[in-house]
GUVO-814586 format. One record per residue (C-alpha): residue number from 1; x, y, z. Coordinates in steps of 0.02 Angstrom, whole numbers, plus 50000, padded with zeros to 5 digits. Each point is the difference from the previous one (the first is absolute). Layout:
BEGIN
MARRO     i       x       y       z
MARRO   NUM       X       Y       Z
...
END
This chain:
BEGIN
MARRO     i       x       y       z
MARRO     1   57380   38179   52879
MARRO     2   50079   49853   49910
MARRO     3   49841   49980   49899
MARRO     4   50001   50183   49948
MARRO     5   50181   49989   49943
MARRO     6   49962   49846   49896
MARRO     7   49852   50089   49920
MARRO     8   50110   50146   49949
MARRO     9   50162   49912   49957
MARRO    10   49955   49820   49964
MARRO    11   50023   49838   50096
MARRO    12   50151   49979   50110
MARRO    13   50087   49851   50076
MARRO    14   50043   50020   50182
MARRO    15   50164   49961   50087
MARRO    16   50042   50055   50176
MARRO    17   49918   50172   49997
MARRO    18   50042   50038   49819
MARRO    19   49884   50017   49851
MARRO    20   50076   49939   49839
MARRO    21   49951   50027   49820
MARRO    22   50127   49933   49876
MARRO    23   50167   50073   50058
MARRO    24   49929   50153   50089
MARRO    25   49980   50009   50189
MARRO    26   49890   50108   50107
MARRO    27   50032   49987   50187
MARRO    28   49855   50040   50115
MARRO    29   50036   50055   50177
MARRO    30   49904   49923   50144
MARRO    31   49922   50167   50047
MARRO    32   49953   50078   49835
MARRO    33   49969   49967   49816
MARRO    34   50169   50052   49929
MARRO    35   50089   49968   49836
MARRO    36   50189   50003   49975
MARRO    37   49981   50052   49819
MARRO    38   49882   50102   49888
MARRO    39   49828   49923   49983
MARRO    40   49841   50033   49905
MARRO    41   49938   50173   50052
MARRO    42   49822   49991   49928
MARRO    43   49870   49920   50113
MARRO    44   49879   49870   49938
MARRO    45   49823   50056   49958
MARRO    46   49882   50042   50142
MARRO    47   49834   49919   49954
MARRO    48   49906   50091   50138
MARRO    49   50023   50180   49950
MARRO    50   49851   50117   49991
MARRO    51   49966   50157   49897
MARRO    52   49883   50141   50053
MARRO    53   49949   50143   49885
MARRO    54   49889   50126   50087
MARRO    55   49956   50112   49853
MARRO    56   49982   49883   49852
MARRO    57   49937   50125   49872
MARRO    58   50135   50130   50032
MARRO    59   50139   49869   50001
MARRO    60   49940   49925   49838
MARRO    61   49991   50172   49918
MARRO    62   50179   50040   50051
MARRO    63   50066   49834   49939
MARRO    64   49919   50023   49831
MARRO    65   50061   50181   49987
MARRO    66   50178   49941   50032
MARRO    67   49979   49859   49874
MARRO    68   49938   50124   49870
MARRO    69   50151   50114   50028
MARRO    70   50115   49851   49979
MARRO    71   50152   49940   50097
MARRO    72   50106   50143   49934
MARRO    73   49917   50117   50124
MARRO    74   50002   49878   50148
MARRO    75   50120   50008   50148
MARRO    76   50008   49867   50136
MARRO    77   50056   50032   50179
MARRO    78   50013   49881   50147
MARRO    79   50060   49992   50178
MARRO    80   50109   49847   50036
MARRO    81   49982   49928   50175
MARRO    82   49834   49906   50020
MARRO    83   49940   50071   49834
MARRO    84   50110   49905   49877
MARRO    85   50044   49876   50139
MARRO    86   49898   49882   50107
MARRO    87   49951   50048   50177
MARRO    88   49986   49819   50058
MARRO    89   50082   49835   49954
MARRO    90   49964   49830   50075
MARRO    91   49865   50078   50109
MARRO    92   50132   50110   50081
MARRO    93   50069   50174   49968
MARRO    94   50109   50024   49846
MARRO    95   50151   50115   50001
MARRO    96   50005   50175   49930
MARRO    97   50160   50080   49936
MARRO    98   50050   50060   50174
MARRO    99   49959   49837   50088
MARRO   100   50102   49908   49868
MARRO   101   50163   50073   50066
MARRO   102   49957   49964   50181
MARRO   103   50099   49842   49988
MARRO   104   50112   49978   50154
MARRO   105   50107   49867   49917
MARRO   106   50045   50114   49853
MARRO   107   49972   50181   50054
MARRO   108   50022   49983   50188
MARRO   109   49899   49984   50160
MARRO   110   50014   50184   50049
MARRO   111   49922   50057   49837
MARRO   112   49856   49876   50019
MARRO   113   49965   50056   50179
MARRO   114   50006   50184   49952
MARRO   115   49875   49973   49859
MARRO   116   49883   49902   50113
MARRO   117   49993   50142   50125
MARRO   118   49964   50129   49864
MARRO   119   49869   49891   49915
MARRO   120   49907   49972   50164
MARRO   121   49994   50188   50026
MARRO   122   49963   50063   49825
MARRO   123   49918   49852   49909
MARRO   124   49826   50026   50072
MARRO   125   50010   50186   49956
MARRO   126   50040   49962   49817
MARRO   127   49845   49890   49979
MARRO   128   49884   50113   50101
MARRO   129   49873   50073   49877
MARRO   130   49930   50121   50130
MARRO   131   50159   50099   50038
MARRO   132   50028   50167   49911
MARRO   133   50124   50011   49856
MARRO   134   50105   50130   50090
MARRO   135   50019   49895   50156
MARRO   136   50035   49842   49902
MARRO   137   50132   50087   49894
MARRO   138   50090   50056   50158
MARRO   139   50008   49824   50071
MARRO   140   50043   49917   49834
MARRO   141   50146   50121   49974
MARRO   142   50065   49954   50172
MARRO   143   49983   49814   49962
MARRO   144   50084   50004   49828
MARRO   145   50140   50115   50055
MARRO   146   50046   49893   50151
MARRO   147   49994   49839   49899
MARRO   148   50108   50067   49859
MARRO   149   50127   50064   50126
MARRO   150   50001   49827   50080
MARRO   151   50032   49922   49830
MARRO   152   50151   50113   49973
MARRO   153   50067   49965   50174
MARRO   154   49984   49813   49970
MARRO   155   50103   50011   49838
MARRO   156   49886   49895   49893
MARRO   157   50076   49942   49837
MARRO   158   49923   49959   49832
MARRO   159   50047   49817   50024
MARRO   160   49915   49996   50171
MARRO   161   49840   50066   49920
MARRO   162   50007   49868   49863
MARRO   163   50013   49862   50130
MARRO   164   49864   50077   50109
MARRO   165   49878   50004   49854
MARRO   166   50036   49818   49956
MARRO   167   49965   49949   50181
MARRO   168   49847   50109   50026
MARRO   169   49814   49969   49998
MARRO   170   49972   50139   49875
MARRO   171   49894   49941   49852
MARRO   172   49933   50104   49858
MARRO   173   49817   49974   49959
MARRO   174   49949   49870   49873
MARRO   175   49975   50087   49833
MARRO   176   50147   50122   50016
MARRO   177   50096   49920   49856
MARRO   178   49844   49998   49891
MARRO   179   49970   50184   50042
MARRO   180   50179   50048   49954
MARRO   181   49991   49904   49837
MARRO   182   49837   50086   49952
MARRO   183   50071   50172   50041
MARRO   184   50157   49960   49900
MARRO   185   49901   49950   49847
MARRO   186   49913   50169   50007
MARRO   187   50164   50093   50032
MARRO   188   49936   50060   50169
MARRO   189   50100   50027   50159
MARRO   190   49956   49941   50174
MARRO   191   50051   50145   50112
MARRO   192   50037   49926   50172
MARRO   193   49975   50144   50122
MARRO   194   50047   49929   50168
MARRO   195   50066   50047   50171
MARRO   196   50076   49826   50013
MARRO   197   50183   49949   49997
MARRO   198   50056   50033   49821
MARRO   199   50140   49870   49990
MARRO   200   49881   49866   50066
MARRO   201   49867   50046   49873
MARRO   202   50125   50000   49856
MARRO   203   50065   49829   50056
MARRO   204   49821   49932   49998
MARRO   205   49973   50058   49821
MARRO   206   50172   49932   49954
MARRO   207   49945   49827   50062
MARRO   208   49833   50017   49912
MARRO   209   50089   50041   49838
MARRO   210   50113   49847   50017
MARRO   211   49848   49891   50034
MARRO   212   49881   50068   49871
MARRO   213   50054   50138   49880
MARRO   214   50165   50093   50019
MARRO   215   49978   50119   49853
MARRO   216   49821   50045   50044
MARRO   217   50044   50040   50181
MARRO   218   50150   50108   49955
MARRO   219   49905   50099   49870
MARRO   220   49837   50019   50096
MARRO   221   50041   50038   50183
MARRO   222   50044   50178   50052
MARRO   223   50042   50037   50181
MARRO   224   49947   50155   50093
MARRO   225   50077   49963   50170
MARRO   226   50129   50070   50120
MARRO   227   50169   49958   49918
MARRO   228   50134   49920   50106
MARRO   229   50183   50056   49991
MARRO   230   50139   49869   49994
MARRO   231   50185   50011   50035
MARRO   232   50132   49912   49894
MARRO   233   49967   49837   50094
MARRO   234   49813   50003   49957
MARRO   235   49953   50041   50180
MARRO   236   49856   50122   50031
MARRO   237   50070   50160   50074
MARRO   238   49851   50114   49979
MARRO   239   49837   50043   49913
MARRO   240   49954   50144   49886
MARRO   241   49885   50132   50073
MARRO   242   49859   50040   50008
MARRO   243   49940   49826   50046
MARRO   244   49838   49925   49938
MARRO   245   49874   49947   50132
MARRO   246   49822   49936   49986
MARRO   247   49921   50172   50009
MARRO   248   50112   50107   49886
MARRO   249   50012   49896   49840
MARRO   250   49911   50135   49900
MARRO   251   50150   50116   50024
MARRO   252   50104   49884   49891
MARRO   253   49877   49978   49855
MARRO   254   49962   50150   49888
MARRO   255   50003   50050   49818
MARRO   256   50164   50090   50033
MARRO   257   50083   49845   50073
MARRO   258   49920   49887   49868
MARRO   259   49991   50102   49839
MARRO   260   49947   49845   49903
MARRO   261   49834   50001   50095
MARRO   262   49888   50109   49894
MARRO   263   49869   50113   50076
MARRO   264   49825   49938   49967
MARRO   265   50054   49818   50000
MARRO   266   49924   49855   50096
MARRO   267   50066   49899   50146
MARRO   268   49980   49841   50101
MARRO   269   50062   50018   50179
MARRO   270   50017   49855   50122
MARRO   271   50029   49999   50187
MARRO   272   49963   49913   50164
MARRO   273   49977   50164   50094
MARRO   274   49877   50140   49961
MARRO   275   50150   50118   50006
MARRO   276   50068   49915   49843
MARRO   277   49868   50092   49899
MARRO   278   50102   50157   50031
MARRO   279   50135   49933   49883
MARRO   280   49916   50086   49852
MARRO   281   49942   50155   50093
MARRO   282   50112   50118   49900
MARRO   283   49959   49927   49829
MARRO   284   49868   50072   49885
MARRO   285   49905   49845   49943
MARRO   286   49837   49971   49908
MARRO   287   49952   49830   50072
MARRO   288   50069   49903   50148
MARRO   289   49961   49820   50048
MARRO   290   50048   49972   50182
MARRO   291   50028   49823   50060
MARRO   292   50016   49967   50186
MARRO   293   50064   49842   50086
MARRO   294   49909   49976   50164
MARRO   295   50093   49848   50059
MARRO   296   49860   49932   50108
MARRO   297   49839   49899   49976
MARRO   298   49849   50102   49943
MARRO   299   49910   50072   50151
MARRO   300   49874   50137   49957
MARRO   301   49987   50046   50185
MARRO   302   50184   50047   50018
MARRO   303   50062   50179   49989
MARRO   304   50138   49950   49881
MARRO   305   49878   49920   49879
MARRO   306   49895   50158   49990
MARRO   307   50155   50111   49984
MARRO   308   50079   49897   49862
MARRO   309   49844   49970   49897
MARRO   310   49961   50186   50006
MARRO   311   50177   50055   49955
MARRO   312   50042   49871   49865
MARRO   313   49906   49958   49840
MARRO   314   50047   49817   50015
MARRO   315   50045   49912   50162
MARRO   316   50086   49831   49999
MARRO   317   49975   49913   50167
MARRO   318   50063   49843   50085
MARRO   319   50181   50028   49946
MARRO   320   49951   49976   49819
MARRO   321   50090   49980   49835
MARRO   322   50067   50124   49872
MARRO   323   49915   49897   49865
MARRO   324   49854   50121   50004
MARRO   325   50113   50147   49962
MARRO   326   50091   49905   49863
MARRO   327   49837   49956   49915
MARRO   328   49939   50180   50015
MARRO   329   50160   50060   49913
MARRO   330   49973   49871   49863
MARRO   331   49821   50059   49978
MARRO   332   50054   50181   49984
MARRO   333   50139   49956   49878
MARRO   334   49899   49875   49896
MARRO   335   50119   49858   50043
MARRO   336   49944   49817   50005
MARRO   337   49926   49963   50170
MARRO   338   50007   49844   50107
MARRO   339   49853   49894   49938
MARRO   340   49962   49947   50178
MARRO   341   49976   50180   50056
MARRO   342   49834   50096   49976
MARRO   343   50014   50105   49843
MARRO   344   50011   50186   50038
MARRO   345   49898   50044   49847
MARRO   346   49883   50149   50009
MARRO   347   49862   49909   49907
MARRO   348   50015   49828   50080
MARRO   349   49898   49931   50142
MARRO   350   50160   49950   50089
MARRO   351   50059   50179   50009
MARRO   352   49834   50059   50069
MARRO   353   50006   49860   50127
MARRO   354   50178   50042   50047
MARRO   355   49954   50180   50034
MARRO   356   49840   49971   50095
MARRO   357   49987   50101   50160
MARRO   358   49986   49852   50117
MARRO   359   50147   49909   50080
MARRO   360   50076   49894   49861
MARRO   361   50096   49841   50038
MARRO   362   50110   49959   49851
MARRO   363   50085   49838   50049
MARRO   364   50148   49962   49888
MARRO   365   49956   49867   49875
MARRO   366   50046   49825   50060
MARRO   367   50092   49961   49838
MARRO   368   50109   50155   50017
MARRO   369   50035   49955   50182
MARRO   370   50053   49826   49946
MARRO   371   50115   50073   49866
MARRO   372   50085   50112   50128
MARRO   373   50036   49852   50113
MARRO   374   50060   49885   49863
END
């Protein structure tokens, strides 16, 4: 854990349980990896990620059709938890936006215990790819409603959320800042359509903006999430209805709700659940590139592997990076690409290799990995 922190934030001198860098202190508890202050939110590069593209010809054709239409007709949508964020850190589970506020020292022990009980009951149902949509929707509504009510009863403040994020194990995937910068250069929005905790998600992007690019983050990110309601003391006293859950996101994305999304346009949609593909269900689109994050090693014998590689055009496995998406956006928008990344050029051998129908292991270039650490 100490080694990971040094890789992200630089070398530290140690003194009686404290990590020091110049005049800044980060205290780490004996039980968990906690910060007392905001820290870098973007994870270092994962050199072991894997890409799988089942239908190479069709995927290549859609990419080139979108490129031909130009970025002006492109819309980008993404789930947040375990799509834009890592599933694992330090060979252990990373936090999602809900787990982030399960901090007994800041939010309270009762809230943490209540969330643990609900997660044990409903968590396996959310990730079950065999259960019907109707049944899953019923259980997810129960889960989200009970958790939001618990948040209100606990009287969670904006300041408590800020501290919880800074002490959490929530890390955005490597490449998120590069993706946002590429989208910003092309005047594109990243529509975050998530059932996660909106104030936690906004705090994460706030930290990312402070670390990397404040203007780009503010002008690129749009939130489609359940809004929280604050009182005059900035304490959460309620949530707007209807609430967004994993299976009803499509009800909140339409041409009526987003008049700037033209009919007949193109889209890239990202998610870590097959249900995330429903985000664009009510949009009339010409071409859609779907990118799934199956946060597990490649195993062609598993049911999840078959389900994901059938549902998504591109599947990023092994808790991979967003670098691939950033470079795809650059390719579509004719922006300069990372020289260490295979060129996504329709006429180049690299592009043909990248889109071949076999399992493709694209390890992040060692030089880029070294740059991210240094």
